[in-house]
N, C-alpha and C positions, 0 to 999 in steps of 0.2 A: 156267800162264794168268793174267793179272790178273784181280782180281775186279771192278774198276772200269772196265768195257767198255760201249760202246754196245750195246743189245739184250738186256742183261740186265734182270730185274724193274725195273718202276718201282714209284711209290707213291702212294695216293691223296692228292688235294692237301692235306688237314688232317693228313696224317703225312708230308709232305714238309720240315715243319719252317718255323717253330716248332710245336712239338706242345703242346696242352693236357694236363696231367697230372691223374692222380686225387690227391686230399689225404686229409689223415688230421685228424680232430678229436681232441684231449686228452681223456683221461679218468685218473681218479685211481689205480685199481687194474687189474691186469693181467684183462682180461675172461675170462670162463669160456669152455668150450669151445663152449658152444652159442651164444653172445652174438651171432652173425652168422649170415646163411643160408647153409646148407652146413656149417656147422662153422667153427670159427676156425683160421687157418694163422697161425702166430706166425713173425716174422723180426726179427732185430737192428735196431736203429734207429741207422744209421750217421752219425757226426759228419762230415760232408763237405758237398758240393754235390750236389743233385739234376741229373741230367743225363740227356738223352734222347740217344741216338746213332741217327742216321739214315743207313741204308746205301743210296742210292739207286743206279740203274745207272751214274750218271756222277760223283756226287760222295759224300764221305763228311762229314758235318757233326754238331758236337755243339751241343745247345741247352740253355741254363738252364730252370728252372721259369717264371721271369719271360718267358721267350721271347728271351732273348738269346744270339747266336750266339758260343759260346767256343771255337770249332774253334782260334782261333789261341793260346788258352791252354792247351790240352791236346794238342799235337801227338803226346806219346806214347800217349795213348788213342787218338786217331785213326788212328795208324799200327798199332796193334794190332788196330783194329777193321777196317783195310783188309785186313789179314793174315788175320784168323780169322773175320770174320763174312760171310755172303754178302750180296751185293746184294738190294735188295729186303726188308731185315730193320730193323725200328725196336726199339731196347731201352730200357728205363726203369731207372735205377738210380741209384747214388751214385758220384762220384768222391772218393777220399780220398787222403790221404798218410801214409804211415807213418814215423814216428821212433822208431827201434828197436822196442819192442813196444808202443806206443802211437800211436794217430792224432793227428796235428799239424795243427790247423785254422790254425795261424799260419803253417805253410809253404804249406797251401793258399792262404791269402789272400795271399801274397806274389805268386801268378801274377796275381791279379786287380788289382794295383796296380803292376805292372811293364810297362813299356812292350813291346809285342809282340816288338819286334826284339832284347830283351834277355832272352826267356824260356828261351833254350838252356841257360844255366848253372844255372837253376834246376830244369828238366828233369834235367839231367845229375846235380844233386848231390841232389835229393829227388824220383825218378819217383813219377808217381801210378798208382794202382791204380783200375780200374774194377769196381764191384761190382753186377752187374746182377741185379734182382729181377722183371722181368715182362718180357713179350713181346707187343710191340702189332702189330707185322705180320712176316710170314714170307713168301718167296717173291713180294712184293708184293701178299699178301692181307692184309687187316685183320682182326686178331685180336681185337679189343676186345670184339666181342659173344659172344666164347668164354667159358665160365665160367673162373675163377682156376685151378681143378684141370687143367683141359685146356690153358690157357696154361701154366701151370707145368710140366707134362709135355711140352710142346715145347721149352720153354727149357732143361730139364735135357738133353734130347737134343742141342740144340745146343751147349751148354756142354760137354758131355762130349769136345769136341774142342779145348777152349780151353787156353791157358797163359798164366802170368801176363804182363801185369797184367790181362788179362781174367779176372775171377772171377764165381762164381755165390754169391749169398746162401744161406746155410742158411736153411731153413724147417723147422717141424715142427707137426704137430697135437696135440701131447702137451704139456698144460700144463705138467705137472711139469718136462719138457726145458725148456720156455720160461722158467719160473722159475729154473733152474739158468743158463741165459744171462743172464737178468735181474741174477743176484747176481754171477756169476762174470767176465762180459765187462766190468764196468764199470773196471776198471783198465785196460784197453786202450783206453779212451775211448768204448765202446758207450754211448749216450746212454739205452737202455730197449729197448722192444719196439714193434713195429707188428703190429696184429692185421687179418686181413683174411678175408672171408666165402669160402669155397671154392666157394659155388656162385654167386658174383656176377660179373656182367660188370666190365670196366674202365669206369669213369665219369668222363670227362674233367672236371675244375673241381669236381668234388663230393667232399664230406668223408665218403666213406663208410667209410675205412677208420679205426679207431682206434689211437692211440698214447699209451702210458705212459711216462714218464720215470723213469728212475732216480735217486733221491736220497738223499744221505748227509750227515751232520752234520760240521760242521768249525768251527774257531774263526778269528776275525777281529778286528781292533781296530776300536774305534769311533773313527775320525779325524774325521768330519763328520756332520752330520745337514742334511736339507733341513726347513726350518721352525725355529721358534725354539727354543734349548736346553731350555728347560722344557716344549715340548710338540712333539717331533720328529715329522714324518710319514713319514721314511724314515731309514735308515741308510746312511751312506757308509762302506763297510768298506775298511779299510787293512791291509798287511803292509808289513815292510821288506825291501828290494832293496838289498843292498850298503850297509846302514846308513842307506838313505833310505826316508823311510814314502812308499809308492805307494798309489794308488787300485787295488783290486782287484775292486770290485763295489759293488753297490747292492741294498738290499732292496726288495720289494714294499712297497705302503704298509703302514703299522703300524695295527694296531686299538687303541682306546684303552688297553687294558690292557697292551699292548706298548710304546706311546708313554710311560706312566707308569714303567713297569718300566726304560726306557732312560733317560729324564730323571732319574731317581733316582742315576745312576751316572755322570753327564756332569759336567764342568766346563769351563770357558773354554779355548779354546788360548792359549798365549803367542804373543809376537810372533815366534817363530822357526818356527811351524808353516809346513810347506812347500807346503801346497796352496793354490791361488787363491781368488779371492773368490767367483766362479761356476763351475758346472760343467754341462757339456753334458747334454743330454736323452737324447742318443742311445746307442748301444752304446760300452762303454769310456768313457764321459762324454765322448764326441764329439759332433758333429753341429751344425748351425747354430744352433739354438735352446739357450739357457742357463738357468739357476736360480741363485738366491743360493745359496750353500754356508755353513753355519754350522761354522765350522772348532771341534774340540773336542781337549781334551788327551787323547794317544792313549794313555790308560791303562786303559781299561776291555776286558776280552775279552768278546767275545759269541760264543754259538753260534749257527750259521747252518745251514740245510738248503740244499744245492746240488747241481745235476744234474751230469752227467760233461762238461759243455762247457767246455772251457779254451781260452786262447790266451796263451802266454807266462806263465801263473800268474794270468790274470785270468779271473774268471768271466764268460762272454759272455751269460748270460741271468741274471733276477733271483734274489735269495737270498731266503730265507724265514726270519724272526726266529724264533728258538726260545727263547733265555734267555739272560740274563748269567751269566758264569762266574767268580764272584767267587774261585774256588780257583786260578785261572790268573792268571799275570803275563804282559805282553808279551813277556818274553824266553823264555817258554815255547813261544811259536808258531815254526814254522819258517819262515824267509825264502822270499821268492820267487825261484825259480831263473831 
């Protein structure tokens, strides 16, 4: 019998979509077990899109964190929800796409920029997975007033009958196990951890969860800077792809010591530098606004700290300047794949 038929459980109006979600505030270290009410429950921080699945009696739709209807972008997730999730259910989670053994945000992003009528080939080539981490409604009943412990138990019971692409996000109360995930899952593209209070209710729109990102150092070339070459305010990082110097990221603002350290190793670019005179202020150097780019000779190697969020070899979030690496040469750096 189909699950989407009239007469099956409906949903409260504010859970019928779009749905306001609980948010997380960043912290620098993994919170101790007692940091949140009822004790912390730790989960991996997935590198994907936040997605709420709404299974009402008549329709199944998926919504972004910003309230955008993404049903036509993820027909594979919708089909799985229709087949495996009872009507009257609202799930909170993350949609991800795997590329081999690593999450690939670029493949996920392709779905957002491709016309809806051309999504089919992307779905066939790179199917999505839905990783659920919270249950907001079941049987048409609003569960957001329940504690996380109680909601999690109900979610685990529901997920026991799932098959891919529907998946349950792991969770643990053990800080040592959480630390292992934090360290060991990074190569797969897991960005870090989210900590939630076991005794807390679901709080739409509020930042009561805690998130900590996994960072590690890597090396880039100083290909340009924002500001004058003698007093740069940010480093624009480069690496080579097929012999061409490409922008792979930008640091957060430099402090005076970092600015002076970087300025000491910079030299003006020659006329064959491939980068433009201005660079966008948005992600990946895009966006409508732009700032002047001071191009420099790509000879200085800089160590930076980066999180696990990559797209086609480009760092999606700002880098942190660590130090100059005079012991390394440009040819020592791996190329962008």
